[in-house]
KOLKOLTI-625737 format. One record per atom (N, C-alpha, C): residue number from 1; residue in one letter; atom name; x negated, y negated, z. Coordinates in nm, 2 decimals. Layout:
BEGIN
seq:NUM, type:A, atom:CA, u:X, v:Y, w:Z .
...
END
This chain:
BEGIN
seq:1, type:M, atom:N, u:-0.11, v:0.11, w:0.02 .
seq:1, type:M, atom:CA, u:-0.01, v:-0.02, w:0.04 .
seq:1, type:M, atom:C, u:-0.10, v:-0.12, w:0.00 .
seq:2, type:S, atom:N, u:-0.05, v:-0.26, w:-0.08 .
seq:2, type:S, atom:CA, u:-0.13, v:-0.34, w:-0.12 .
seq:2, type:S, atom:C, u:-0.13, v:-0.45, w:0.03 .
seq:3, type:A, atom:N, u:-0.21, v:-0.51, w:0.06 .
seq:3, type:A, atom:CA, u:-0.18, v:-0.61, w:0.16 .
seq:3, type:A, atom:C, u:-0.08, v:-0.74, w:0.12 .
seq:4, type:T, atom:N, u:0.00, v:-0.75, w:0.26 .
seq:4, type:T, atom:CA, u:0.08, v:-0.86, w:0.25 .
seq:4, type:T, atom:C, u:0.09, v:-0.96, w:0.30 .
seq:5, type:T, atom:N, u:0.16, v:-1.10, w:0.27 .
seq:5, type:T, atom:CA, u:0.14, v:-1.24, w:0.34 .
seq:5, type:T, atom:C, u:0.28, v:-1.22, w:0.36 .
seq:6, type:R, atom:N, u:0.34, v:-1.28, w:0.49 .
seq:6, type:R, atom:CA, u:0.47, v:-1.35, w:0.49 .
seq:6, type:R, atom:C, u:0.46, v:-1.49, w:0.48 .
seq:7, type:I, atom:N, u:0.57, v:-1.50, w:0.38 .
seq:7, type:I, atom:CA, u:0.59, v:-1.63, w:0.35 .
seq:7, type:I, atom:C, u:0.75, v:-1.68, w:0.40 .
seq:8, type:T, atom:N, u:0.80, v:-1.82, w:0.42 .
seq:8, type:T, atom:CA, u:0.90, v:-1.83, w:0.43 .
seq:8, type:T, atom:C, u:0.96, v:-1.92, w:0.28 .
seq:9, type:V, atom:N, u:1.08, v:-1.88, w:0.24 .
seq:9, type:V, atom:CA, u:1.10, v:-1.90, w:0.07 .
seq:9, type:V, atom:C, u:1.26, v:-1.97, w:0.13 .
seq:10, type:T, atom:N, u:1.29, v:-2.09, w:0.08 .
seq:10, type:T, atom:CA, u:1.44, v:-2.15, w:0.08 .
seq:10, type:T, atom:C, u:1.51, v:-2.15, w:-0.03 .
seq:11, type:L, atom:N, u:1.65, v:-2.08, w:-0.03 .
seq:11, type:L, atom:CA, u:1.71, v:-2.03, w:-0.18 .
seq:11, type:L, atom:C, u:1.83, v:-2.10, w:-0.09 .
seq:12, type:P, atom:N, u:1.94, v:-2.14, w:-0.23 .
seq:12, type:P, atom:CA, u:2.09, v:-2.20, w:-0.21 .
seq:12, type:P, atom:C, u:2.15, v:-2.06, w:-0.15 .
seq:13, type:S, atom:N, u:2.27, v:-2.12, w:-0.06 .
seq:13, type:S, atom:CA, u:2.31, v:-2.04, w:0.00 .
seq:13, type:S, atom:C, u:2.38, v:-1.91, w:-0.05 .
seq:14, type:D, atom:N, u:2.46, v:-1.99, w:-0.16 .
seq:14, type:D, atom:CA, u:2.54, v:-1.90, w:-0.25 .
seq:14, type:D, atom:C, u:2.43, v:-1.79, w:-0.31 .
seq:15, type:Q, atom:N, u:2.35, v:-1.85, w:-0.33 .
seq:15, type:Q, atom:CA, u:2.23, v:-1.73, w:-0.40 .
seq:15, type:Q, atom:C, u:2.19, v:-1.62, w:-0.30 .
seq:16, type:V, atom:N, u:2.20, v:-1.66, w:-0.19 .
seq:16, type:V, atom:CA, u:2.12, v:-1.55, w:-0.08 .
seq:16, type:V, atom:C, u:2.24, v:-1.48, w:-0.04 .
seq:17, type:A, atom:N, u:2.36, v:-1.51, w:-0.04 .
seq:17, type:A, atom:CA, u:2.47, v:-1.43, w:-0.05 .
seq:17, type:A, atom:C, u:2.51, v:-1.35, w:-0.14 .
seq:18, type:E, atom:N, u:2.46, v:-1.38, w:-0.25 .
seq:18, type:E, atom:CA, u:2.50, v:-1.25, w:-0.37 .
seq:18, type:E, atom:C, u:2.37, v:-1.19, w:-0.38 .
seq:19, type:L, atom:N, u:2.25, v:-1.24, w:-0.34 .
seq:19, type:L, atom:CA, u:2.16, v:-1.14, w:-0.36 .
seq:19, type:L, atom:C, u:2.20, v:-1.03, w:-0.24 .
seq:20, type:K, atom:N, u:2.23, v:-1.07, w:-0.10 .
seq:20, type:K, atom:CA, u:2.26, v:-0.97, w:-0.01 .
seq:20, type:K, atom:C, u:2.36, v:-0.84, w:-0.05 .
seq:21, type:K, atom:N, u:2.44, v:-0.92, w:-0.16 .
seq:21, type:K, atom:CA, u:2.57, v:-0.81, w:-0.22 .
seq:21, type:K, atom:C, u:2.47, v:-0.71, w:-0.32 .
seq:22, type:I, atom:N, u:2.35, v:-0.72, w:-0.36 .
seq:22, type:I, atom:CA, u:2.26, v:-0.69, w:-0.43 .
seq:22, type:I, atom:C, u:2.18, v:-0.61, w:-0.37 .
seq:23, type:T, atom:N, u:2.13, v:-0.61, w:-0.25 .
seq:23, type:T, atom:CA, u:2.02, v:-0.53, w:-0.22 .
seq:23, type:T, atom:C, u:2.03, v:-0.57, w:-0.05 .
seq:24, type:D, atom:N, u:1.98, v:-0.46, w:0.06 .
seq:24, type:D, atom:CA, u:1.96, v:-0.48, w:0.16 .
seq:24, type:D, atom:C, u:1.80, v:-0.51, w:0.22 .
seq:25, type:N, atom:N, u:1.69, v:-0.50, w:0.09 .
seq:25, type:N, atom:CA, u:1.53, v:-0.54, w:0.10 .
seq:25, type:N, atom:C, u:1.55, v:-0.67, w:0.00 .
seq:26, type:V, atom:N, u:1.57, v:-0.77, w:0.10 .
seq:26, type:V, atom:CA, u:1.57, v:-0.91, w:0.02 .
seq:26, type:V, atom:C, u:1.39, v:-0.89, w:-0.02 .
seq:27, type:S, atom:N, u:1.31, v:-0.88, w:0.09 .
seq:27, type:S, atom:CA, u:1.21, v:-0.86, w:0.07 .
seq:27, type:S, atom:C, u:1.14, v:-0.80, w:-0.05 .
seq:28, type:G, atom:N, u:1.17, v:-0.69, w:-0.07 .
seq:28, type:G, atom:CA, u:1.10, v:-0.58, w:-0.20 .
seq:28, type:G, atom:C, u:1.20, v:-0.64, w:-0.35 .
seq:29, type:Y, atom:N, u:1.32, v:-0.68, w:-0.33 .
seq:29, type:Y, atom:CA, u:1.38, v:-0.74, w:-0.43 .
seq:29, type:Y, atom:C, u:1.31, v:-0.84, w:-0.49 .
seq:30, type:V, atom:N, u:1.29, v:-0.96, w:-0.39 .
seq:30, type:V, atom:CA, u:1.19, v:-1.07, w:-0.41 .
seq:30, type:V, atom:C, u:1.05, v:-1.03, w:-0.50 .
seq:31, type:A, atom:N, u:1.02, v:-0.96, w:-0.43 .
seq:31, type:A, atom:CA, u:0.88, v:-0.89, w:-0.49 .
seq:31, type:A, atom:C, u:0.85, v:-0.84, w:-0.60 .
seq:32, type:E, atom:N, u:0.97, v:-0.76, w:-0.64 .
seq:32, type:E, atom:CA, u:0.98, v:-0.72, w:-0.79 .
seq:32, type:E, atom:C, u:1.02, v:-0.84, w:-0.87 .
seq:33, type:A, atom:N, u:1.10, v:-0.92, w:-0.81 .
seq:33, type:A, atom:CA, u:1.14, v:-1.04, w:-0.92 .
seq:33, type:A, atom:C, u:0.99, v:-1.11, w:-0.94 .
seq:34, type:V, atom:N, u:0.90, v:-1.13, w:-0.87 .
seq:34, type:V, atom:CA, u:0.82, v:-1.22, w:-0.89 .
seq:34, type:V, atom:C, u:0.70, v:-1.12, w:-0.96 .
seq:35, type:A, atom:N, u:0.73, v:-0.99, w:-0.92 .
seq:35, type:A, atom:CA, u:0.58, v:-0.92, w:-1.02 .
seq:35, type:A, atom:C, u:0.63, v:-0.92, w:-1.17 .
seq:36, type:R, atom:N, u:0.79, v:-0.93, w:-1.17 .
seq:36, type:R, atom:CA, u:0.82, v:-0.90, w:-1.31 .
seq:36, type:R, atom:C, u:0.78, v:-1.08, w:-1.39 .
seq:37, type:Q, atom:N, u:0.78, v:-1.15, w:-1.32 .
seq:37, type:Q, atom:CA, u:0.76, v:-1.30, w:-1.38 .
seq:37, type:Q, atom:C, u:0.60, v:-1.33, w:-1.38 .
seq:38, type:I, atom:N, u:0.52, v:-1.27, w:-1.32 .
seq:38, type:I, atom:CA, u:0.39, v:-1.26, w:-1.36 .
seq:38, type:I, atom:C, u:0.37, v:-1.19, w:-1.47 .
seq:39, type:R, atom:N, u:0.38, v:-1.04, w:-1.47 .
seq:39, type:R, atom:CA, u:0.37, v:-0.98, w:-1.61 .
seq:39, type:R, atom:C, u:0.46, v:-1.05, w:-1.72 .
seq:40, type:H, atom:N, u:0.56, v:-1.11, w:-1.72 .
seq:40, type:H, atom:CA, u:0.59, v:-1.20, w:-1.84 .
seq:40, type:H, atom:C, u:0.51, v:-1.32, w:-1.87 .
seq:41, type:R, atom:N, u:0.44, v:-1.40, w:-1.75 .
seq:41, type:R, atom:CA, u:0.35, v:-1.50, w:-1.79 .
seq:41, type:R, atom:C, u:0.23, v:-1.43, w:-1.84 .
seq:42, type:L, atom:N, u:0.16, v:-1.33, w:-1.80 .
seq:42, type:L, atom:CA, u:0.03, v:-1.23, w:-1.83 .
seq:42, type:L, atom:C, u:0.10, v:-1.22, w:-2.02 .
seq:43, type:L, atom:N, u:0.20, v:-1.15, w:-2.04 .
seq:43, type:L, atom:CA, u:0.21, v:-1.14, w:-2.16 .
seq:43, type:L, atom:C, u:0.22, v:-1.25, w:-2.26 .
seq:44, type:I, atom:N, u:0.30, v:-1.35, w:-2.23 .
seq:44, type:I, atom:CA, u:0.30, v:-1.45, w:-2.29 .
seq:44, type:I, atom:C, u:0.14, v:-1.54, w:-2.31 .
seq:45, type:D, atom:N, u:0.11, v:-1.54, w:-2.17 .
seq:45, type:D, atom:CA, u:-0.09, v:-1.55, w:-2.26 .
seq:45, type:D, atom:C, u:-0.15, v:-1.52, w:-2.31 .
seq:46, type:E, atom:N, u:-0.12, v:-1.39, w:-2.31 .
seq:46, type:E, atom:CA, u:-0.17, v:-1.28, w:-2.43 .
seq:46, type:E, atom:C, u:-0.15, v:-1.27, w:-2.56 .
seq:47, type:L, atom:N, u:-0.02, v:-1.30, w:-2.56 .
seq:47, type:L, atom:CA, u:0.04, v:-1.36, w:-2.71 .
seq:47, type:L, atom:C, u:-0.04, v:-1.44, w:-2.77 .
seq:48, type:Q, atom:N, u:-0.04, v:-1.55, w:-2.70 .
seq:48, type:Q, atom:CA, u:-0.09, v:-1.71, w:-2.73 .
seq:48, type:Q, atom:C, u:-0.24, v:-1.69, w:-2.77 .
seq:49, type:R, atom:N, u:-0.30, v:-1.60, w:-2.67 .
seq:49, type:R, atom:CA, u:-0.45, v:-1.58, w:-2.67 .
seq:49, type:R, atom:C, u:-0.46, v:-1.49, w:-2.83 .
seq:50, type:Y, atom:N, u:-0.43, v:-1.42, w:-2.85 .
seq:50, type:Y, atom:CA, u:-0.38, v:-1.36, w:-2.99 .
seq:50, type:Y, atom:C, u:-0.35, v:-1.41, w:-3.10 .
seq:51, type:Q, atom:N, u:-0.30, v:-1.50, w:-3.10 .
seq:51, type:Q, atom:CA, u:-0.24, v:-1.60, w:-3.19 .
seq:51, type:Q, atom:C, u:-0.37, v:-1.68, w:-3.24 .
seq:52, type:D, atom:N, u:-0.39, v:-1.77, w:-3.12 .
seq:52, type:D, atom:CA, u:-0.55, v:-1.87, w:-3.13 .
seq:52, type:D, atom:C, u:-0.64, v:-1.77, w:-3.23 .
seq:53, type:E, atom:N, u:-0.67, v:-1.66, w:-3.16 .
seq:53, type:E, atom:CA, u:-0.76, v:-1.60, w:-3.26 .
seq:53, type:E, atom:C, u:-0.74, v:-1.52, w:-3.39 .
seq:54, type:S, atom:N, u:-0.62, v:-1.53, w:-3.40 .
seq:54, type:S, atom:CA, u:-0.59, v:-1.45, w:-3.52 .
seq:54, type:S, atom:C, u:-0.46, v:-1.51, w:-3.60 .
seq:55, type:G, atom:N, u:-0.42, v:-1.60, w:-3.56 .
seq:55, type:G, atom:CA, u:-0.32, v:-1.73, w:-3.67 .
seq:55, type:G, atom:C, u:-0.18, v:-1.65, w:-3.61 .
seq:56, type:T, atom:N, u:-0.08, v:-1.74, w:-3.64 .
seq:56, type:T, atom:CA, u:0.03, v:-1.73, w:-3.58 .
seq:56, type:T, atom:C, u:0.14, v:-1.59, w:-3.66 .
seq:57, type:F, atom:N, u:0.20, v:-1.52, w:-3.55 .
seq:57, type:F, atom:CA, u:0.26, v:-1.43, w:-3.62 .
seq:57, type:F, atom:C, u:0.34, v:-1.48, w:-3.76 .
seq:58, type:T, atom:N, u:0.34, v:-1.35, w:-3.84 .
seq:58, type:T, atom:CA, u:0.41, v:-1.35, w:-3.97 .
seq:58, type:T, atom:C, u:0.59, v:-1.30, w:-3.92 .
seq:59, type:Q, atom:N, u:0.66, v:-1.37, w:-4.00 .
seq:59, type:Q, atom:CA, u:0.81, v:-1.34, w:-4.00 .
seq:59, type:Q, atom:C, u:0.81, v:-1.18, w:-3.98 .
seq:60, type:E, atom:N, u:0.72, v:-1.10, w:-4.12 .
seq:60, type:E, atom:CA, u:0.74, v:-0.97, w:-4.08 .
seq:60, type:E, atom:C, u:0.69, v:-0.88, w:-3.96 .
seq:61, type:E, atom:N, u:0.58, v:-0.96, w:-3.93 .
seq:61, type:E, atom:CA, u:0.54, v:-0.89, w:-3.78 .
seq:61, type:E, atom:C, u:0.63, v:-0.91, w:-3.66 .
seq:62, type:L, atom:N, u:0.71, v:-1.04, w:-3.65 .
seq:62, type:L, atom:CA, u:0.78, v:-1.04, w:-3.53 .
seq:62, type:L, atom:C, u:0.91, v:-0.96, w:-3.57 .
seq:63, type:T, atom:N, u:0.96, v:-0.93, w:-3.69 .
seq:63, type:T, atom:CA, u:1.08, v:-0.85, w:-3.70 .
seq:63, type:T, atom:C, u:1.01, v:-0.69, w:-3.68 .
seq:64, type:D, atom:N, u:0.92, v:-0.66, w:-3.72 .
seq:64, type:D, atom:CA, u:0.89, v:-0.54, w:-3.65 .
seq:64, type:D, atom:C, u:0.86, v:-0.51, w:-3.52 .
seq:65, type:A, atom:N, u:0.84, v:-0.61, w:-3.45 .
seq:65, type:A, atom:CA, u:0.80, v:-0.62, w:-3.31 .
seq:65, type:A, atom:C, u:0.94, v:-0.60, w:-3.25 .
seq:66, type:R, atom:N, u:1.04, v:-0.69, w:-3.30 .
seq:66, type:R, atom:CA, u:1.20, v:-0.68, w:-3.26 .
seq:66, type:R, atom:C, u:1.23, v:-0.52, w:-3.26 .
seq:67, type:A, atom:N, u:1.22, v:-0.46, w:-3.38 .
seq:67, type:A, atom:CA, u:1.28, v:-0.36, w:-3.41 .
seq:67, type:A, atom:C, u:1.17, v:-0.27, w:-3.31 .
seq:68, type:R, atom:N, u:1.09, v:-0.27, w:-3.29 .
seq:68, type:R, atom:CA, u:1.00, v:-0.16, w:-3.21 .
seq:68, type:R, atom:C, u:1.08, v:-0.18, w:-3.05 .
seq:69, type:L, atom:N, u:1.08, v:-0.33, w:-3.01 .
seq:69, type:L, atom:CA, u:1.12, v:-0.38, w:-2.85 .
seq:69, type:L, atom:C, u:1.26, v:-0.32, w:-2.85 .
seq:70, type:F, atom:N, u:1.34, v:-0.31, w:-2.94 .
seq:70, type:F, atom:CA, u:1.48, v:-0.31, w:-2.93 .
seq:70, type:F, atom:C, u:1.55, v:-0.18, w:-3.00 .
seq:71, type:D, atom:N, u:1.45, v:-0.08, w:-3.06 .
seq:71, type:D, atom:CA, u:1.45, v:0.03, w:-3.11 .
seq:71, type:D, atom:C, u:1.59, v:0.04, w:-3.25 .
seq:72, type:A, atom:N, u:1.57, v:-0.09, w:-3.30 .
seq:72, type:A, atom:CA, u:1.64, v:-0.08, w:-3.41 .
seq:72, type:A, atom:C, u:1.61, v:-0.12, w:-3.53 .
seq:73, type:A, atom:N, u:1.66, v:-0.06, w:-3.63 .
seq:73, type:A, atom:CA, u:1.60, v:-0.10, w:-3.79 .
seq:73, type:A, atom:C, u:1.66, v:-0.21, w:-3.87 .
seq:74, type:D, atom:N, u:1.74, v:-0.25, w:-3.79 .
seq:74, type:D, atom:CA, u:1.82, v:-0.38, w:-3.87 .
seq:74, type:D, atom:C, u:1.81, v:-0.50, w:-3.79 .
seq:75, type:V, atom:N, u:1.74, v:-0.55, w:-3.73 .
seq:75, type:V, atom:CA, u:1.68, v:-0.66, w:-3.62 .
seq:75, type:V, atom:C, u:1.70, v:-0.79, w:-3.70 .
seq:76, type:T, atom:N, u:1.80, v:-0.87, w:-3.68 .
seq:76, type:T, atom:CA, u:1.80, v:-1.02, w:-3.75 .
seq:76, type:T, atom:C, u:1.71, v:-1.11, w:-3.70 .
seq:77, type:E, atom:N, u:1.67, v:-1.21, w:-3.77 .
seq:77, type:E, atom:CA, u:1.60, v:-1.33, w:-3.73 .
seq:77, type:E, atom:C, u:1.66, v:-1.38, w:-3.60 .
seq:78, type:D, atom:N, u:1.77, v:-1.38, w:-3.58 .
seq:78, type:D, atom:CA, u:1.86, v:-1.46, w:-3.45 .
seq:78, type:D, atom:C, u:1.87, v:-1.36, w:-3.35 .
seq:79, type:T, atom:N, u:1.80, v:-1.25, w:-3.34 .
seq:79, type:T, atom:CA, u:1.74, v:-1.18, w:-3.21 .
seq:79, type:T, atom:C, u:1.67, v:-1.20, w:-3.10 .
seq:80, type:A, atom:N, u:1.70, v:-1.27, w:-3.01 .
seq:80, type:A, atom:CA, u:1.59, v:-1.35, w:-2.93 .
seq:80, type:A, atom:C, u:1.52, v:-1.22, w:-2.86 .
seq:81, type:V, atom:N, u:1.36, v:-1.26, w:-2.86 .
seq:81, type:V, atom:CA, u:1.30, v:-1.16, w:-2.75 .
seq:81, type:V, atom:C, u:1.26, v:-1.23, w:-2.66 .
END
């Protein structure tokens, strides 16, 4: 188990009420949400680094990536990634 640090977070009361409906482990839920956001940020940074080194993704590359991500052969340009 990794080391932990106790912090205090202030959230709107309505969000806390909804959160408690979802889980009885608020700390775990928040930790997973933070981990997901960190992974998302790292992915964005890596994709930007790749484009800086290799050029902007082509429409064909983006369409192929969307198809692979969403497991669909007929993904349109309107599909948000």
